[in-house]
C-alpha positions in Angstrom: -35.8 -10.4 -15.8 -33.1 -8.3 -14.1 -33.5 -10.1 -10.9 -33.1 -13.4 -12.4 -30.0 -12.5 -14.2 -28.2 -10.6 -11.4 -26.5 -13.3 -9.2 -26.4 -12.8 -5.2 -23.3 -15.2 -5.3 -20.2 -14.2 -3.6 -16.8 -16.0 -3.2 -16.4 -18.4 -0.4 -14.8 -15.9 2.1 -17.7 -13.7 1.6 -20.4 -16.3 2.5 -20.2 -15.6 6.1 -23.1 -14.3 8.1 -22.9 -10.4 8.2 -20.9 -10.3 5.0 -23.2 -11.5 2.3 -25.6 -9.0 0.6 -29.3 -9.1 0.5 -32.0 -7.4 -1.5 -32.4 -4.5 0.6 -28.5 -3.8 0.9 -28.3 -4.4 -3.1 -31.0 -2.0 -3.8 -29.7 0.7 -1.6 -26.2 0.3 -3.1 -27.5 0.6 -6.6 -29.4 3.9 -5.7 -25.9 5.2 -4.7 -24.3 3.9 -7.7 -26.7 5.5 -10.0 -26.3 9.0 -8.1 -22.5 8.8 -8.1 -22.6 7.9 -11.9 -24.5 11.0 -12.6 -22.5 13.2 -10.2 -19.0 12.0 -11.3 -18.7 14.5 -14.1 -19.1 17.2 -11.8 -16.3 15.7 -9.4 -13.8 15.5 -12.3 -14.5 19.2 -13.8 -14.5 20.9 -10.4 -10.9 21.9 -10.5 -10.4 22.1 -14.4 -9.8 25.5 -16.1 -13.1 27.4 -16.8 -14.4 27.0 -20.4 -13.6 24.6 -22.8 -11.5 22.4 -20.6 -14.6 22.0 -18.2 -16.7 20.9 -20.9 -14.1 18.7 -22.2 -13.7 17.0 -18.6 -17.7 16.5 -18.3 -17.8 14.8 -21.8 -14.8 12.6 -21.2 -16.0 11.6 -17.9 -19.4 10.6 -19.3 -17.8 8.6 -22.4 -15.5 6.9 -19.8 -18.3 5.9 -17.4 -20.2 4.4 -20.4 -17.3 2.5 -21.7 -16.8 1.1 -18.0 -20.4 0.1 -17.8 -20.1 -2.0 -20.9 -17.1 -3.7 -19.9 -18.2 -4.4 -16.4 -21.0 -6.0 -17.6 -19.1 -8.2 -20.1 -16.2 -9.0 -17.8 -18.4 -10.0 -14.9 -20.4 -12.3 -17.3 -17.3 -13.7 -18.7 -15.6 -14.3 -15.4 -18.5 -16.0 -13.5 -18.6 -19.8 -14.0 -22.3 -19.7 -14.5 -22.3 -16.6 -16.9 -24.3 -14.4 -14.6 -23.7 -10.9 -13.8 -22.8 -10.3 -10.2 -24.4 -7.2 -8.4 -21.1 -6.6 -6.4 -19.8 -5.7 -9.9 -22.5 -3.7 -11.2 -22.8 -1.6 -8.2 -18.9 -0.6 -8.2 -16.9 -1.3 -11.3 -19.4 0.8 -13.5 -17.9 3.7 -11.7 -14.5 2.8 -12.4 -14.4 4.9 -15.6 -15.1 7.9 -13.5 -11.9 7.1 -11.2 -9.6 6.3 -14.1 -10.2 9.4 -16.0 -10.3 11.7 -13.2 -6.6 12.7 -13.6 -6.9 13.4 -17.5 -10.5 14.3 -18.0 -9.7 17.9 -19.3 -6.9 16.6 -21.4 -7.6 13.3 -23.0 -9.4 13.2 -26.4 -12.8 11.4 -26.5 -11.1 8.2 -27.9 -8.6 8.2 -25.2 -11.3 8.6 -22.6 -13.2 5.5 -24.1 -10.0 3.4 -23.9 -9.2 4.5 -20.3 -13.0 3.4 -19.4 -12.8 0.3 -21.0 -9.8 -0.9 -19.4 -10.8 0.6 -16.0 -13.9 -1.5 -16.2 -12.2 -4.7 -17.0 -9.6 -4.1 -14.2 -11.9 -3.2 -11.3 -14.3 -6.1 -12.1 -11.2 -8.5 -12.2 -10.1 -7.1 -8.9 -13.2 -7.6 -7.3 -13.3 -11.3 -8.7 -9.9 -12.1 -7.7 -8.0 -9.5 -5.5 -10.6 -8.6 -2.8 -11.2 -12.4 -1.9 -7.5 -13.0 -1.9 -6.7 -10.0 0.5 -9.6 -11.3 2.7 -8.4 -15.1 2.9 -4.6 -14.6 2.6 -3.8 -11.2 3.9 -6.6 -10.8 6.6 -7.6 -7.6 5.0 -11.4 -7.4 4.4 -12.1 -4.7 1.9 -15.9 -4.5 2.6 -16.3 -1.4 0.6 -14.1 -2.4 -2.6 -11.9 0.5 -2.0 -8.8 -1.2 -3.4 -10.7 -2.5 -6.5 -13.0 0.8 -7.3 -10.3 3.5 -6.4 -7.0 1.9 -5.7 -6.5 -0.1 -9.1 -8.3 2.5 -11.4 -6.3 5.3 -9.9 -3.2 3.5 -10.6 -4.3 3.1 -14.2 -5.2 6.8 -14.1 -1.7 7.8 -13.1 -0.2 5.8 -16.3 -2.7 7.3 -18.6 -2.1 10.7 -17.3 1.9 10.2 -17.6 1.3 9.2 -21.3 -1.0 12.2 -22.0 1.0 14.9 -20.3 4.2 13.5 -21.8 3.0 14.1 -25.5 4.4 16.9 -27.3 1.0 18.6 -27.7 0.7 19.4 -23.9 4.4 20.6 -23.3 3.3 24.3 -24.4 0.6 24.5 -21.9 3.1 24.1 -18.8 6.0 25.2 -20.4 8.3 22.3 -19.7 8.5 18.4 -20.2 8.6 17.5 -16.5 4.8 17.3 -16.0 4.5 13.6 -16.2 7.2 13.2 -13.5 5.3 15.7 -11.4 2.1 13.5 -11.8 4.4 10.6 -10.5 5.7 12.5 -7.7 2.2 13.6 -6.5 1.1 10.1 -6.6 3.8 9.0 -4.4 3.2 11.7 -1.9 -0.7 10.8 -2.0 0.2 7.0 -1.5 2.6 8.0 1.3 0.2 9.9 3.2 -2.6 7.3 2.7 -0.3 4.6 4.2 0.7 6.5 7.0 -2.6 7.8 8.0 -4.1 4.4 7.5 -1.6 2.7 9.8 -2.0 5.2 12.5 -6.0 4.7 12.3 -5.4 0.9 12.2 -3.2 1.3 15.4 -5.8 3.5 17.2 -8.7 1.1 16.3 -6.7 -2.0 17.4 -6.3 -0.2 21.1 -10.1 0.5 21.2 -10.8 -3.0 20.6 -13.1 -4.8 18.0 -16.7 -5.4 18.1 -18.0 -8.6 19.3 -20.0 -9.3 16.1 -18.3 -7.8 13.1 -20.4 -6.5 10.2 -23.7 -6.0 12.6 -24.7 -2.8 14.0 -26.9 -3.6 17.0 -23.6 -3.4 19.2 -22.8 0.2 18.2 -26.3 1.6 17.1 -29.7 1.5 18.2 -31.7 -0.7 15.5 -35.3 -1.2 14.6 -37.4 -3.8 16.1 -37.3 -5.9 13.1 -33.6 -6.0 13.0 -32.6 -9.7 12.2 -29.9 -10.9 14.8 -28.1 -14.0 13.9 
C-alpha cells in the first residue's frame, strides 16, 4: 500500500537523467531519515545544561519531530496535483521539526515545540515543492540534497521562534539582561556571513578544478560495480 501511495514524481527540472530517484536511492534515503529522526534529540540536547534542561530538550525535540511529520504528510498530499505523497518530502521535511526547534529545545514549552514543528513541516515541504525547482531552473542552483529546504528555511523559523522565546519576561532572569534575542540575531548574522563566504570560496575553487562531464553519475570519479547502469 505504501509503495502505491508514495509517488516517484518530481518537478520538470528534476526529470533529467541522473537526477531522478529510483527505488534503491529512495530506500537508502529513508533508512537515513529514520536514523536521523531517532538521533536528533541527542543533537539538540548536547549543549543544553545538565539536568532538567537536557530532558526538556529531548522531549521538545521529539514533540516537534512528530508535529513536522504529520504536517509534512498533510502538506505533501495537499500540494500534489494527484493528492499523493512524494518521497522527497517524506525523506526530508519530516526532520524539519528537529531543525527548527534546535535553538530553543531547552527553553520552549511542549505546546511551543508542537507549534514550531508544525510550522517547520509545512514550510520545508512547501520549499521542496516550489523553492528548490525555482532555484534550479531560474537561478542555476541545483540543491540536490535539499539543504535550503530542510536546513535553511527551518533555521530562519528557528531564529524567529527563539527570539520570541528568549524575549519573554520569564527568561530575562536566566541571563540577567533583556538583550538575548539580539544576541541570537547577531549570532545568526555571523553564521550566515561565514556560510556565504566559505560557500563562495568553495565554489570558486571547484570552478577552477572543472566540472564532471556527466554530472550526477559516479563512474567518472569512483570505481563502480559491474552492474552500474550507464546512460
